[in-house]
PDB file of N, CA, C and O in Angstrom:
ATOM      1  N   UNK A   1       0.631  -1.133   0.202  1.00  0.00           N
ATOM      2  CA  UNK A   1      -0.127   0.188  -0.057  1.00  0.00           C
ATOM      3  C   UNK A   1       0.772   1.050  -0.102  1.00  0.00           C
ATOM      4  O   UNK A   1       1.751   0.906   0.631  1.00  0.00           O
ATOM      5  N   UNK A   2       0.676   2.180  -0.981  1.00  0.00           N
ATOM      6  CA  UNK A   2       1.495   3.153  -1.120  1.00  0.00           C
ATOM      7  C   UNK A   2       0.356   4.286  -0.722  1.00  0.00           C
ATOM      8  O   UNK A   2      -0.790   4.238  -1.171  1.00  0.00           O
ATOM      9  N   UNK A   3       0.814   5.280   0.155  1.00  0.00           N
ATOM     10  CA  UNK A   3       0.101   6.061   0.642  1.00  0.00           C
ATOM     11  C   UNK A   3       0.348   7.650   0.591  1.00  0.00           C
ATOM     12  O   UNK A   3       0.925   8.181   1.540  1.00  0.00           O
ATOM     13  N   UNK A   4      -0.052   8.357  -0.427  1.00  0.00           N
ATOM     14  CA  UNK A   4       0.313   9.889  -0.305  1.00  0.00           C
ATOM     15  C   UNK A   4      -0.194  10.630   0.693  1.00  0.00           C
ATOM     16  O   UNK A   4      -1.175  10.206   1.304  1.00  0.00           O
ATOM     17  N   UNK A   5       0.359  11.797   1.005  1.00  0.00           N
ATOM     18  CA  UNK A   5       0.223  12.578   2.434  1.00  0.00           C
ATOM     19  C   UNK A   5      -1.377  12.835   2.867  1.00  0.00           C
ATOM     20  O   UNK A   5      -1.747  12.930   4.038  1.00  0.00           O
ATOM     21  N   UNK A   6      -2.262  12.930   1.685  1.00  0.00           N
ATOM     22  CA  UNK A   6      -3.549  12.707   1.570  1.00  0.00           C
ATOM     23  C   UNK A   6      -4.354  11.803   2.356  1.00  0.00           C
ATOM     24  O   UNK A   6      -5.477  12.031   2.807  1.00  0.00           O
ATOM     25  N   UNK A   7      -3.516  10.527   2.500  1.00  0.00           N
ATOM     26  CA  UNK A   7      -4.204   9.359   2.935  1.00  0.00           C
ATOM     27  C   UNK A   7      -4.519   9.559   4.514  1.00  0.00           C
ATOM     28  O   UNK A   7      -5.308   8.704   4.915  1.00  0.00           O
ATOM     29  N   UNK A   8      -4.189  10.279   5.292  1.00  0.00           N
ATOM     30  CA  UNK A   8      -4.761  10.650   6.601  1.00  0.00           C
ATOM     31  C   UNK A   8      -3.381  10.783   7.394  1.00  0.00           C
ATOM     32  O   UNK A   8      -2.291  10.618   6.846  1.00  0.00           O
ATOM     33  N   UNK A   9      -3.539  11.090   8.700  1.00  0.00           N
ATOM     34  CA  UNK A   9      -2.505  10.931   9.691  1.00  0.00           C
ATOM     35  C   UNK A   9      -1.738  10.076  10.090  1.00  0.00           C
ATOM     36  O   UNK A   9      -0.943  10.314  10.999  1.00  0.00           O
ATOM     37  N   UNK A  10      -1.827   8.801   9.438  1.00  0.00           N
ATOM     38  CA  UNK A  10      -0.914   7.754   9.509  1.00  0.00           C
ATOM     39  C   UNK A  10       0.060   7.438   8.607  1.00  0.00           C
ATOM     40  O   UNK A  10       0.533   6.317   8.419  1.00  0.00           O
ATOM     41  N   UNK A  11       0.378   8.560   8.000  1.00  0.00           N
ATOM     42  CA  UNK A  11       1.492   8.648   6.921  1.00  0.00           C
ATOM     43  C   UNK A  11       2.928   8.707   8.047  1.00  0.00           C
ATOM     44  O   UNK A  11       2.826   9.009   9.236  1.00  0.00           O
ATOM     45  N   UNK A  12       4.083   8.389   7.432  1.00  0.00           N
ATOM     46  CA  UNK A  12       5.422   8.790   7.597  1.00  0.00           C
ATOM     47  C   UNK A  12       5.519  10.389   7.712  1.00  0.00           C
ATOM     48  O   UNK A  12       4.872  11.045   6.896  1.00  0.00           O
ATOM     49  N   UNK A  13       6.307  11.067   8.700  1.00  0.00           N
ATOM     50  CA  UNK A  13       6.629  12.273   8.578  1.00  0.00           C
ATOM     51  C   UNK A  13       7.184  12.846   7.297  1.00  0.00           C
ATOM     52  O   UNK A  13       7.737  11.942   6.670  1.00  0.00           O
ATOM     53  N   UNK A  14       7.253  14.135   6.601  1.00  0.00           N
ATOM     54  CA  UNK A  14       8.171  14.686   5.362  1.00  0.00           C
ATOM     55  C   UNK A  14       9.543  14.131   5.875  1.00  0.00           C
ATOM     56  O   UNK A  14       9.904  13.997   7.044  1.00  0.00           O
ATOM     57  N   UNK A  15      10.321  13.799   4.552  1.00  0.00           N
ATOM     58  CA  UNK A  15      11.727  13.530   4.528  1.00  0.00           C
ATOM     59  C   UNK A  15      12.418  14.730   4.926  1.00  0.00           C
ATOM     60  O   UNK A  15      11.764  15.722   4.604  1.00  0.00           O
ATOM     61  N   UNK A  16      13.661  15.043   5.594  1.00  0.00           N
ATOM     62  CA  UNK A  16      14.292  15.961   5.556  1.00  0.00           C
ATOM     63  C   UNK A  16      13.923  16.744   6.720  1.00  0.00           C
ATOM     64  O   UNK A  16      13.317  16.203   7.646  1.00  0.00           O
ATOM     65  N   UNK A  17      14.215  17.886   6.750  1.00  0.00           N
ATOM     66  CA  UNK A  17      13.853  18.808   7.938  1.00  0.00           C
ATOM     67  C   UNK A  17      12.284  19.248   7.764  1.00  0.00           C
ATOM     68  O   UNK A  17      11.797  19.800   6.777  1.00  0.00           O
ATOM     69  N   UNK A  18      11.679  18.900   8.859  1.00  0.00           N
ATOM     70  CA  UNK A  18      10.144  18.453   8.857  1.00  0.00           C
ATOM     71  C   UNK A  18       9.771  20.086   9.040  1.00  0.00           C
ATOM     72  O   UNK A  18      10.313  20.753   9.922  1.00  0.00           O
ATOM     73  N   UNK A  19       8.836  20.625   8.156  1.00  0.00           N
ATOM     74  CA  UNK A  19       8.122  21.748   7.843  1.00  0.00           C
ATOM     75  C   UNK A  19       6.582  21.308   8.170  1.00  0.00           C
ATOM     76  O   UNK A  19       5.906  20.361   7.769  1.00  0.00           O
ATOM     77  N   UNK A  20       6.305  22.408   9.080  1.00  0.00           N
ATOM     78  CA  UNK A  20       4.892  22.380   9.605  1.00  0.00           C
ATOM     79  C   UNK A  20       4.135  23.786   9.458  1.00  0.00           C
ATOM     80  O   UNK A  20       4.617  24.838   9.877  1.00  0.00           O
ATOM     81  N   UNK A  21       2.891  23.684   8.813  1.00  0.00           N
ATOM     82  CA  UNK A  21       2.107  24.801   9.008  1.00  0.00           C
ATOM     83  C   UNK A  21       1.356  24.955   9.929  1.00  0.00           C
ATOM     84  O   UNK A  21       1.299  24.091  10.804  1.00  0.00           O
ATOM     85  N   UNK A  22       0.499  26.207   9.991  1.00  0.00           N
ATOM     86  CA  UNK A  22      -0.408  26.453  11.042  1.00  0.00           C
ATOM     87  C   UNK A  22      -1.305  25.187  11.451  1.00  0.00           C
ATOM     88  O   UNK A  22      -1.593  24.428  10.525  1.00  0.00           O
ATOM     89  N   UNK A  23      -1.716  24.915  12.564  1.00  0.00           N
ATOM     90  CA  UNK A  23      -2.651  23.851  12.906  1.00  0.00           C
ATOM     91  C   UNK A  23      -1.692  22.393  12.964  1.00  0.00           C
ATOM     92  O   UNK A  23      -2.233  21.287  12.949  1.00  0.00           O
ATOM     93  N   UNK A  24      -0.217  22.571  13.031  1.00  0.00           N
ATOM     94  CA  UNK A  24       0.512  21.441  13.021  1.00  0.00           C
ATOM     95  C   UNK A  24       0.447  20.364  12.305  1.00  0.00           C
ATOM     96  O   UNK A  24       0.675  19.220  12.700  1.00  0.00           O
ATOM     97  N   UNK A  25       0.050  20.789  10.951  1.00  0.00           N
ATOM     98  CA  UNK A  25       0.107  19.917   9.790  1.00  0.00           C
ATOM     99  C   UNK A  25       1.449  19.922   9.076  1.00  0.00           C
ATOM    100  O   UNK A  25       2.040  20.933   8.699  1.00  0.00           O
ATOM    101  N   UNK A  26       1.890  18.553   8.925  1.00  0.00           N
ATOM    102  CA  UNK A  26       3.015  18.417   8.157  1.00  0.00           C
ATOM    103  C   UNK A  26       3.031  18.882   6.729  1.00  0.00           C
ATOM    104  O   UNK A  26       2.055  18.614   6.028  1.00  0.00           O
ATOM    105  N   UNK A  27       3.889  19.449   6.305  1.00  0.00           N
ATOM    106  CA  UNK A  27       4.033  20.143   4.697  1.00  0.00           C
ATOM    107  C   UNK A  27       5.126  18.851   3.831  1.00  0.00           C
ATOM    108  O   UNK A  27       6.329  18.705   4.046  1.00  0.00           O
ATOM    109  N   UNK A  28       4.465  18.223   3.064  1.00  0.00           N
ATOM    110  CA  UNK A  28       5.295  17.184   2.306  1.00  0.00           C
ATOM    111  C   UNK A  28       5.570  17.907   0.902  1.00  0.00           C
ATOM    112  O   UNK A  28       4.779  18.668   0.344  1.00  0.00           O
ATOM    113  N   UNK A  29       7.083  17.457   0.342  1.00  0.00           N
ATOM    114  CA  UNK A  29       7.537  18.221  -0.770  1.00  0.00           C
ATOM    115  C   UNK A  29       7.850  17.157  -1.442  1.00  0.00           C
ATOM    116  O   UNK A  29       7.469  16.011  -1.200  1.00  0.00           O
ATOM    117  N   UNK A  30       8.859  17.668  -2.679  1.00  0.00           N
ATOM    118  CA  UNK A  30       9.247  16.872  -3.660  1.00  0.00           C
ATOM    119  C   UNK A  30       9.636  15.514  -3.339  1.00  0.00           C
ATOM    120  O   UNK A  30       9.187  14.551  -3.962  1.00  0.00           O
ATOM    121  N   UNK A  31      10.583  15.397  -2.240  1.00  0.00           N
ATOM    122  CA  UNK A  31      11.223  14.404  -1.633  1.00  0.00           C
ATOM    123  C   UNK A  31      10.648  13.205  -1.112  1.00  0.00           C
ATOM    124  O   UNK A  31      11.271  12.171  -0.869  1.00  0.00           O
ATOM    125  N   UNK A  32       9.099  13.449  -0.911  1.00  0.00           N
ATOM    126  CA  UNK A  32       8.100  12.495  -0.665  1.00  0.00           C
ATOM    127  C   UNK A  32       7.436  12.087  -1.805  1.00  0.00           C
ATOM    128  O   UNK A  32       6.617  11.186  -1.623  1.00  0.00           O
ATOM    129  N   UNK A  33       7.559  12.484  -2.878  1.00  0.00           N
ATOM    130  CA  UNK A  33       6.746  11.683  -3.726  1.00  0.00           C
ATOM    131  C   UNK A  33       7.133  10.288  -4.074  1.00  0.00           C
ATOM    132  O   UNK A  33       8.280   9.875  -3.908  1.00  0.00           O
ATOM    133  N   UNK A  34       6.259   9.637  -4.513  1.00  0.00           N
ATOM    134  CA  UNK A  34       6.612   7.958  -4.897  1.00  0.00           C
ATOM    135  C   UNK A  34       7.134   8.107  -6.122  1.00  0.00           C
ATOM    136  O   UNK A  34       6.749   9.012  -6.863  1.00  0.00           O
ATOM    137  N   UNK A  35       8.100   7.206  -6.486  1.00  0.00           N
ATOM    138  CA  UNK A  35       8.859   7.031  -7.743  1.00  0.00           C
ATOM    139  C   UNK A  35       7.893   5.748  -8.264  1.00  0.00           C
ATOM    140  O   UNK A  35       8.224   4.578  -8.075  1.00  0.00           O
ATOM    141  N   UNK A  36       6.771   6.105  -8.881  1.00  0.00           N
ATOM    142  CA  UNK A  36       6.024   4.947  -9.327  1.00  0.00           C
ATOM    143  C   UNK A  36       6.459   4.334 -10.399  1.00  0.00           C
ATOM    144  O   UNK A  36       5.839   3.327 -10.741  1.00  0.00           O
ATOM    145  N   UNK A  37       7.585   4.757 -11.176  1.00  0.00           N
ATOM    146  CA  UNK A  37       8.327   3.975 -12.239  1.00  0.00           C
ATOM    147  C   UNK A  37       9.231   2.775 -11.707  1.00  0.00           C
ATOM    148  O   UNK A  37       9.226   1.628 -12.154  1.00  0.00           O
ATOM    149  N   UNK A  38      10.068   3.310 -10.582  1.00  0.00           N
ATOM    150  CA  UNK A  38      10.912   2.550  -9.997  1.00  0.00           C
ATOM    151  C   UNK A  38       9.809   1.456  -8.945  1.00  0.00           C
ATOM    152  O   UNK A  38      10.131   0.288  -8.729  1.00  0.00           O
ATOM    153  N   UNK A  39       8.944   1.868  -8.566  1.00  0.00           N
ATOM    154  CA  UNK A  39       8.119   0.859  -7.981  1.00  0.00           C
ATOM    155  C   UNK A  39       7.682  -0.376  -8.864  1.00  0.00           C
ATOM    156  O   UNK A  39       7.812  -1.565  -8.573  1.00  0.00           O
ATOM    157  N   UNK A  40       7.143   0.163  -9.989  1.00  0.00           N
ATOM    158  CA  UNK A  40       6.566  -0.766 -11.034  1.00  0.00           C
ATOM    159  C   UNK A  40       7.766  -1.744 -11.510  1.00  0.00           C
ATOM    160  O   UNK A  40       7.580  -2.925 -11.803  1.00  0.00           O
ATOM    161  N   UNK A  41       9.023  -1.095 -11.549  1.00  0.00           N
ATOM    162  CA  UNK A  41       9.997  -2.058 -12.013  1.00  0.00           C
ATOM    163  C   UNK A  41      10.478  -2.979 -11.051  1.00  0.00           C
ATOM    164  O   UNK A  41      11.412  -3.733 -11.321  1.00  0.00           O
ATOM    165  N   UNK A  42       9.772  -2.976  -9.673  1.00  0.00           N
ATOM    166  CA  UNK A  42      10.124  -3.831  -9.008  1.00  0.00           C
ATOM    167  C   UNK A  42       9.357  -5.624  -9.299  1.00  0.00           C
ATOM    168  O   UNK A  42       9.794  -6.744  -9.033  1.00  0.00           O
ATOM    169  N   UNK A  43       8.285  -5.226  -9.842  1.00  0.00           N
ATOM    170  CA  UNK A  43       7.511  -6.347 -10.439  1.00  0.00           C
ATOM    171  C   UNK A  43       6.445  -6.759  -9.455  1.00  0.00           C
ATOM    172  O   UNK A  43       5.612  -7.628  -9.712  1.00  0.00           O
ATOM    173  N   UNK A  44       6.501  -6.148  -8.402  1.00  0.00           N
ATOM    174  CA  UNK A  44       5.332  -6.551  -7.124  1.00  0.00           C
ATOM    175  C   UNK A  44       4.204  -5.722  -7.311  1.00  0.00           C
ATOM    176  O   UNK A  44       4.222  -4.590  -7.794  1.00  0.00           O
ATOM    177  N   UNK A  45       2.951  -6.520  -6.788  1.00  0.00           N
ATOM    178  CA  UNK A  45       1.552  -5.551  -7.016  1.00  0.00           C
ATOM    179  C   UNK A  45       1.643  -4.507  -5.868  1.00  0.00           C
ATOM    180  O   UNK A  45       2.055  -4.786  -4.742  1.00  0.00           O
ATOM    181  N   UNK A  46       1.245  -3.357  -6.236  1.00  0.00           N
ATOM    182  CA  UNK A  46       0.928  -2.183  -5.180  1.00  0.00           C
ATOM    183  C   UNK A  46      -0.502  -1.859  -5.431  1.00  0.00           C
ATOM    184  O   UNK A  46      -1.302  -2.140  -6.324  1.00  0.00           O
ATOM    185  N   UNK A  47      -0.549  -1.070  -4.172  1.00  0.00           N
ATOM    186  CA  UNK A  47      -2.112  -0.392  -4.325  1.00  0.00           C
ATOM    187  C   UNK A  47      -1.861   1.290  -3.828  1.00  0.00           C
ATOM    188  O   UNK A  47      -1.107   1.639  -2.919  1.00  0.00           O
ATOM    189  N   UNK A  48      -2.513   1.990  -4.490  1.00  0.00           N
ATOM    190  CA  UNK A  48      -2.379   3.524  -4.144  1.00  0.00           C
ATOM    191  C   UNK A  48      -3.325   3.990  -3.263  1.00  0.00           C
ATOM    192  O   UNK A  48      -4.405   3.406  -3.167  1.00  0.00           O
ATOM    193  N   UNK A  49      -3.036   5.082  -2.525  1.00  0.00           N
ATOM    194  CA  UNK A  49      -4.036   5.205  -1.338  1.00  0.00           C
ATOM    195  C   UNK A  49      -3.699   6.783  -1.367  1.00  0.00           C
ATOM    196  O   UNK A  49      -2.727   7.280  -1.936  1.00  0.00           O
ATOM    197  N   UNK A  50      -4.694   7.473  -0.640  1.00  0.00           N
ATOM    198  CA  UNK A  50      -4.677   8.977  -0.574  1.00  0.00           C
ATOM    199  C   UNK A  50      -4.941  10.146  -1.968  1.00  0.00           C
ATOM    200  O   UNK A  50      -4.088  10.596  -2.733  1.00  0.00           O
ATOM    201  N   UNK A  51      -6.465  10.417  -1.939  1.00  0.00           N
ATOM    202  CA  UNK A  51      -6.934  10.944  -3.212  1.00  0.00           C
ATOM    203  C   UNK A  51      -7.292  10.236  -4.298  1.00  0.00           C
ATOM    204  O   UNK A  51      -7.519  10.784  -5.377  1.00  0.00           O
ATOM    205  N   UNK A  52      -7.380   8.860  -4.095  1.00  0.00           N
ATOM    206  CA  UNK A  52      -7.652   7.995  -5.489  1.00  0.00           C
ATOM    207  C   UNK A  52      -9.098   7.332  -5.283  1.00  0.00           C
ATOM    208  O   UNK A  52      -9.473   6.290  -5.821  1.00  0.00           O
ATOM    209  N   UNK A  53      -9.866   8.163  -4.369  1.00  0.00           N
ATOM    210  CA  UNK A  53     -11.349   7.794  -4.229  1.00  0.00           C
ATOM    211  C   UNK A  53     -12.524   8.153  -5.138  1.00  0.00           C
ATOM    212  O   UNK A  53     -13.622   8.454  -4.669  1.00  0.00           O
ATOM    213  N   UNK A  54     -12.222   8.108  -6.698  1.00  0.00           N
ATOM    214  CA  UNK A  54     -13.197   8.224  -7.494  1.00  0.00           C
ATOM    215  C   UNK A  54     -12.695   7.640  -8.760  1.00  0.00           C
ATOM    216  O   UNK A  54     -11.474   7.565  -8.894  1.00  0.00           O
ATOM    217  N   UNK A  55     -13.465   7.220  -9.701  1.00  0.00           N
ATOM    218  CA  UNK A  55     -13.414   6.490 -10.848  1.00  0.00           C
ATOM    219  C   UNK A  55     -11.885   6.944 -11.667  1.00  0.00           C
ATOM    220  O   UNK A  55     -10.980   6.198 -12.039  1.00  0.00           O
ATOM    221  N   UNK A  56     -12.007   8.557 -11.787  1.00  0.00           N
ATOM    222  CA  UNK A  56     -10.947   8.755 -12.646  1.00  0.00           C
ATOM    223  C   UNK A  56      -9.449   8.598 -12.245  1.00  0.00           C
ATOM    224  O   UNK A  56      -8.490   8.388 -12.987  1.00  0.00           O
ATOM    225  N   UNK A  57      -9.476   8.735 -11.035  1.00  0.00           N
ATOM    226  CA  UNK A  57      -8.055   8.406  -9.919  1.00  0.00           C
ATOM    227  C   UNK A  57      -7.991   6.969  -9.986  1.00  0.00           C
ATOM    228  O   UNK A  57      -6.866   6.513 -10.193  1.00  0.00           O
ATOM    229  N   UNK A  58      -8.852   6.226  -9.872  1.00  0.00           N
ATOM    230  CA  UNK A  58      -8.982   4.790  -9.887  1.00  0.00           C
ATOM    231  C   UNK A  58      -8.255   4.416 -11.424  1.00  0.00           C
ATOM    232  O   UNK A  58      -7.249   3.706 -11.429  1.00  0.00           O
ATOM    233  N   UNK A  59      -8.752   4.870 -12.544  1.00  0.00           N
ATOM    234  CA  UNK A  59      -8.264   4.543 -13.604  1.00  0.00           C
ATOM    235  C   UNK A  59      -6.833   5.159 -13.884  1.00  0.00           C
ATOM    236  O   UNK A  59      -6.094   4.516 -14.630  1.00  0.00           O
ATOM    237  N   UNK A  60      -6.339   6.459 -13.299  1.00  0.00           N
ATOM    238  CA  UNK A  60      -5.094   6.794 -13.491  1.00  0.00           C
ATOM    239  C   UNK A  60      -4.313   5.629 -12.476  1.00  0.00           C
ATOM    240  O   UNK A  60      -3.245   5.222 -12.934  1.00  0.00           O
ATOM    241  N   UNK A  61      -4.624   5.206 -11.501  1.00  0.00           N
ATOM    242  CA  UNK A  61      -3.675   4.091 -10.687  1.00  0.00           C
ATOM    243  C   UNK A  61      -3.437   3.207 -11.502  1.00  0.00           C
ATOM    244  O   UNK A  61      -2.278   3.000 -11.861  1.00  0.00           O
ATOM    245  N   UNK A  62      -4.610   2.398 -12.036  1.00  0.00           N
ATOM    246  CA  UNK A  62      -4.564   1.162 -12.807  1.00  0.00           C
ATOM    247  C   UNK A  62      -3.488   1.717 -14.190  1.00  0.00           C
ATOM    248  O   UNK A  62      -2.725   0.958 -14.789  1.00  0.00           O
ATOM    249  N   UNK A  63      -3.617   2.834 -14.418  1.00  0.00           N
ATOM    250  CA  UNK A  63      -2.592   2.850 -15.602  1.00  0.00           C
ATOM    251  C   UNK A  63      -1.172   3.253 -15.432  1.00  0.00           C
ATOM    252  O   UNK A  63      -0.349   3.227 -16.347  1.00  0.00           O
ATOM    253  N   UNK A  64      -0.958   3.585 -14.347  1.00  0.00           N
ATOM    254  CA  UNK A  64       0.316   3.610 -13.451  1.00  0.00           C
ATOM    255  C   UNK A  64       0.570   2.323 -13.256  1.00  0.00           C
ATOM    256  O   UNK A  64       1.680   2.392 -12.729  1.00  0.00           O
ATOM    257  N   UNK A  65       0.274   1.062 -13.326  1.00  0.00           N
ATOM    258  CA  UNK A  65       0.530  -0.082 -13.126  1.00  0.00           C
ATOM    259  C   UNK A  65       0.041  -0.812 -11.636  1.00  0.00           C
ATOM    260  O   UNK A  65       0.316  -1.972 -11.329  1.00  0.00           O
ATOM    261  N   UNK A  66      -0.724   0.121 -10.817  1.00  0.00           N
ATOM    262  CA  UNK A  66      -1.380  -0.235  -9.666  1.00  0.00           C
ATOM    263  C   UNK A  66      -2.192  -1.384  -9.613  1.00  0.00           C
ATOM    264  O   UNK A  66      -2.904  -1.483 -10.612  1.00  0.00           O
ATOM    265  N   UNK A  67      -2.328  -2.291  -8.781  1.00  0.00           N
ATOM    266  CA  UNK A  67      -3.382  -3.474  -8.655  1.00  0.00           C
ATOM    267  C   UNK A  67      -4.594  -3.086  -8.169  1.00  0.00           C
ATOM    268  O   UNK A  67      -5.508  -3.892  -7.998  1.00  0.00           O
ATOM    269  N   UNK A  68      -4.689  -1.807  -7.909  1.00  0.00           N
ATOM    270  CA  UNK A  68      -5.778  -1.337  -7.323  1.00  0.00           C
ATOM    271  C   UNK A  68      -5.707   0.196  -6.412  1.00  0.00           C
ATOM    272  O   UNK A  68      -4.686   0.880  -6.477  1.00  0.00           O
ATOM    273  N   UNK A  69      -6.698   0.559  -5.717  1.00  0.00           N
ATOM    274  CA  UNK A  69      -6.577   1.704  -4.878  1.00  0.00           C
ATOM    275  C   UNK A  69      -7.144   1.169  -3.477  1.00  0.00           C
ATOM    276  O   UNK A  69      -7.553   0.016  -3.343  1.00  0.00           O
ATOM    277  N   UNK A  70      -7.126   2.239  -2.314  1.00  0.00           N
ATOM    278  CA  UNK A  70      -7.811   1.908  -1.169  1.00  0.00           C
ATOM    279  C   UNK A  70      -8.446   3.282  -0.867  1.00  0.00           C
ATOM    280  O   UNK A  70      -7.919   4.392  -0.922  1.00  0.00           O
ATOM    281  N   UNK A  71      -9.479   3.000  -0.595  1.00  0.00           N
ATOM    282  CA  UNK A  71     -10.375   4.064  -0.202  1.00  0.00           C
ATOM    283  C   UNK A  71     -10.954   4.307   1.318  1.00  0.00           C
ATOM    284  O   UNK A  71     -10.933   3.297   2.021  1.00  0.00           O
ATOM    285  N   UNK A  72     -11.361   5.257   1.798  1.00  0.00           N
ATOM    286  CA  UNK A  72     -11.923   5.437   3.035  1.00  0.00           C
ATOM    287  C   UNK A  72     -12.703   4.417   3.494  1.00  0.00           C
ATOM    288  O   UNK A  72     -13.771   4.385   2.882  1.00  0.00           O
ATOM    289  N   UNK A  73     -12.572   3.370   4.524  1.00  0.00           N
ATOM    290  CA  UNK A  73     -13.226   2.392   4.946  1.00  0.00           C
ATOM    291  C   UNK A  73     -14.821   2.650   4.827  1.00  0.00           C
ATOM    292  O   UNK A  73     -15.516   1.720   4.419  1.00  0.00           O
ATOM    293  N   UNK A  74     -15.292   3.617   5.097  1.00  0.00           N
ATOM    294  CA  UNK A  74     -16.403   3.858   5.196  1.00  0.00           C
ATOM    295  C   UNK A  74     -17.419   3.785   3.789  1.00  0.00           C
ATOM    296  O   UNK A  74     -18.647   3.701   3.772  1.00  0.00           O
ATOM    297  N   UNK A  75     -16.422   3.849   2.572  1.00  0.00           N
ATOM    298  CA  UNK A  75     -16.984   3.896   1.320  1.00  0.00           C
ATOM    299  C   UNK A  75     -17.091   2.297   0.978  1.00  0.00           C
ATOM    300  O   UNK A  75     -17.927   1.934   0.151  1.00  0.00           O
ATOM    301  N   UNK A  76     -16.214   1.320   1.637  1.00  0.00           N
ATOM    302  CA  UNK A  76     -16.295   0.038   1.450  1.00  0.00           C
ATOM    303  C   UNK A  76     -17.542  -0.753   1.356  1.00  0.00           C
ATOM    304  O   UNK A  76     -17.666  -1.798   0.717  1.00  0.00           O
ATOM    305  N   UNK A  77     -18.559  -0.089   2.133  1.00  0.00           N
ATOM    306  CA  UNK A  77     -19.950  -0.762   2.114  1.00  0.00           C
ATOM    307  C   UNK A  77     -20.998  -0.118   1.024  1.00  0.00           C
ATOM    308  O   UNK A  77     -22.170  -0.486   0.947  1.00  0.00           O
ATOM    309  N   UNK A  78     -20.493   0.754   0.307  1.00  0.00           N
ATOM    310  CA  UNK A  78     -21.288   0.975  -0.943  1.00  0.00           C
ATOM    311  C   UNK A  78     -21.884   0.150  -1.821  1.00  0.00           C
ATOM    312  O   UNK A  78     -21.172  -0.853  -1.858  1.00  0.00           O
ATOM    313  N   UNK A  79     -22.857   0.010  -2.596  1.00  0.00           N
ATOM    314  CA  UNK A  79     -23.091  -0.819  -3.387  1.00  0.00           C
ATOM    315  C   UNK A  79     -23.579  -0.095  -4.679  1.00  0.00           C
ATOM    316  O   UNK A  79     -24.721   0.338  -4.835  1.00  0.00           O
ATOM    317  N   UNK A  80     -22.565  -0.020  -5.585  1.00  0.00           N
ATOM    318  CA  UNK A  80     -22.447   0.784  -6.805  1.00  0.00           C
ATOM    319  C   UNK A  80     -22.493  -0.078  -8.040  1.00  0.00           C
ATOM    320  O   UNK A  80     -21.679  -0.999  -7.988  1.00  0.00           O
ATOM    321  N   UNK A  81     -23.137  -0.038  -9.009  1.00  0.00           N
ATOM    322  CA  UNK A  81     -22.622  -0.803 -10.122  1.00  0.00           C
ATOM    323  C   UNK A  81     -21.078  -1.133 -10.385  1.00  0.00           C
ATOM    324  O   UNK A  81     -20.331  -0.454  -9.681  1.00  0.00           O
ATOM    325  N   UNK A  82     -20.638  -1.756 -10.982  1.00  0.00           N
ATOM    326  CA  UNK A  82     -19.149  -2.091 -11.161  1.00  0.00           C
ATOM    327  C   UNK A  82     -18.142  -1.946 -10.054  1.00  0.00           C
ATOM    328  O   UNK A  82     -16.916  -1.984 -10.151  1.00  0.00           O
ATOM    329  N   UNK A  83     -18.812  -1.791  -9.089  1.00  0.00           N
ATOM    330  CA  UNK A  83     -17.748  -1.688  -7.741  1.00  0.00           C
ATOM    331  C   UNK A  83     -17.275  -2.957  -6.810  1.00  0.00           C
ATOM    332  O   UNK A  83     -16.510  -3.041  -5.849  1.00  0.00           O
ATOM    333  N   UNK A  84     -18.057  -3.882  -7.512  1.00  0.00           N
ATOM    334  CA  UNK A  84     -17.744  -5.373  -6.691  1.00  0.00           C
ATOM    335  C   UNK A  84     -16.811  -6.060  -7.662  1.00  0.00           C
ATOM    336  O   UNK A  84     -16.313  -5.634  -8.704  1.00  0.00           O
ATOM    337  N   UNK A  85     -16.686  -7.372  -6.985  1.00  0.00           N
ATOM    338  CA  UNK A  85     -15.606  -8.436  -7.553  1.00  0.00           C
ATOM    339  C   UNK A  85     -15.970  -8.397  -9.118  1.00  0.00           C
ATOM    340  O   UNK A  85     -17.025  -8.054  -9.651  1.00  0.00           O
ATOM    341  N   UNK A  86     -14.534  -8.946  -9.803  1.00  0.00           N
ATOM    342  CA  UNK A  86     -14.861  -9.252 -11.056  1.00  0.00           C
ATOM    343  C   UNK A  86     -14.524 -10.551 -11.455  1.00  0.00           C
ATOM    344  O   UNK A  86     -14.784 -10.933 -12.596  1.00  0.00           O
TER     345      UNK A  86
END
């Protein structure tokens, strides 16, 4: 599971000197971006999380080589066409 900073408060802190904005929220930078090509080159399945909770972002994740996405747990119970097992 590869989580972007928008995945919630359970992420690793920013790399390098930690920058914090008002409200004590960590500021992530370029060094924190995932190297998707490098990850894909490993040849192991991976899932993306953090900002991928819609159809367009799911397509983007799949095009990047992800096996799928993780969405907020409360969304897992939705019954929508095309959201079930294939």
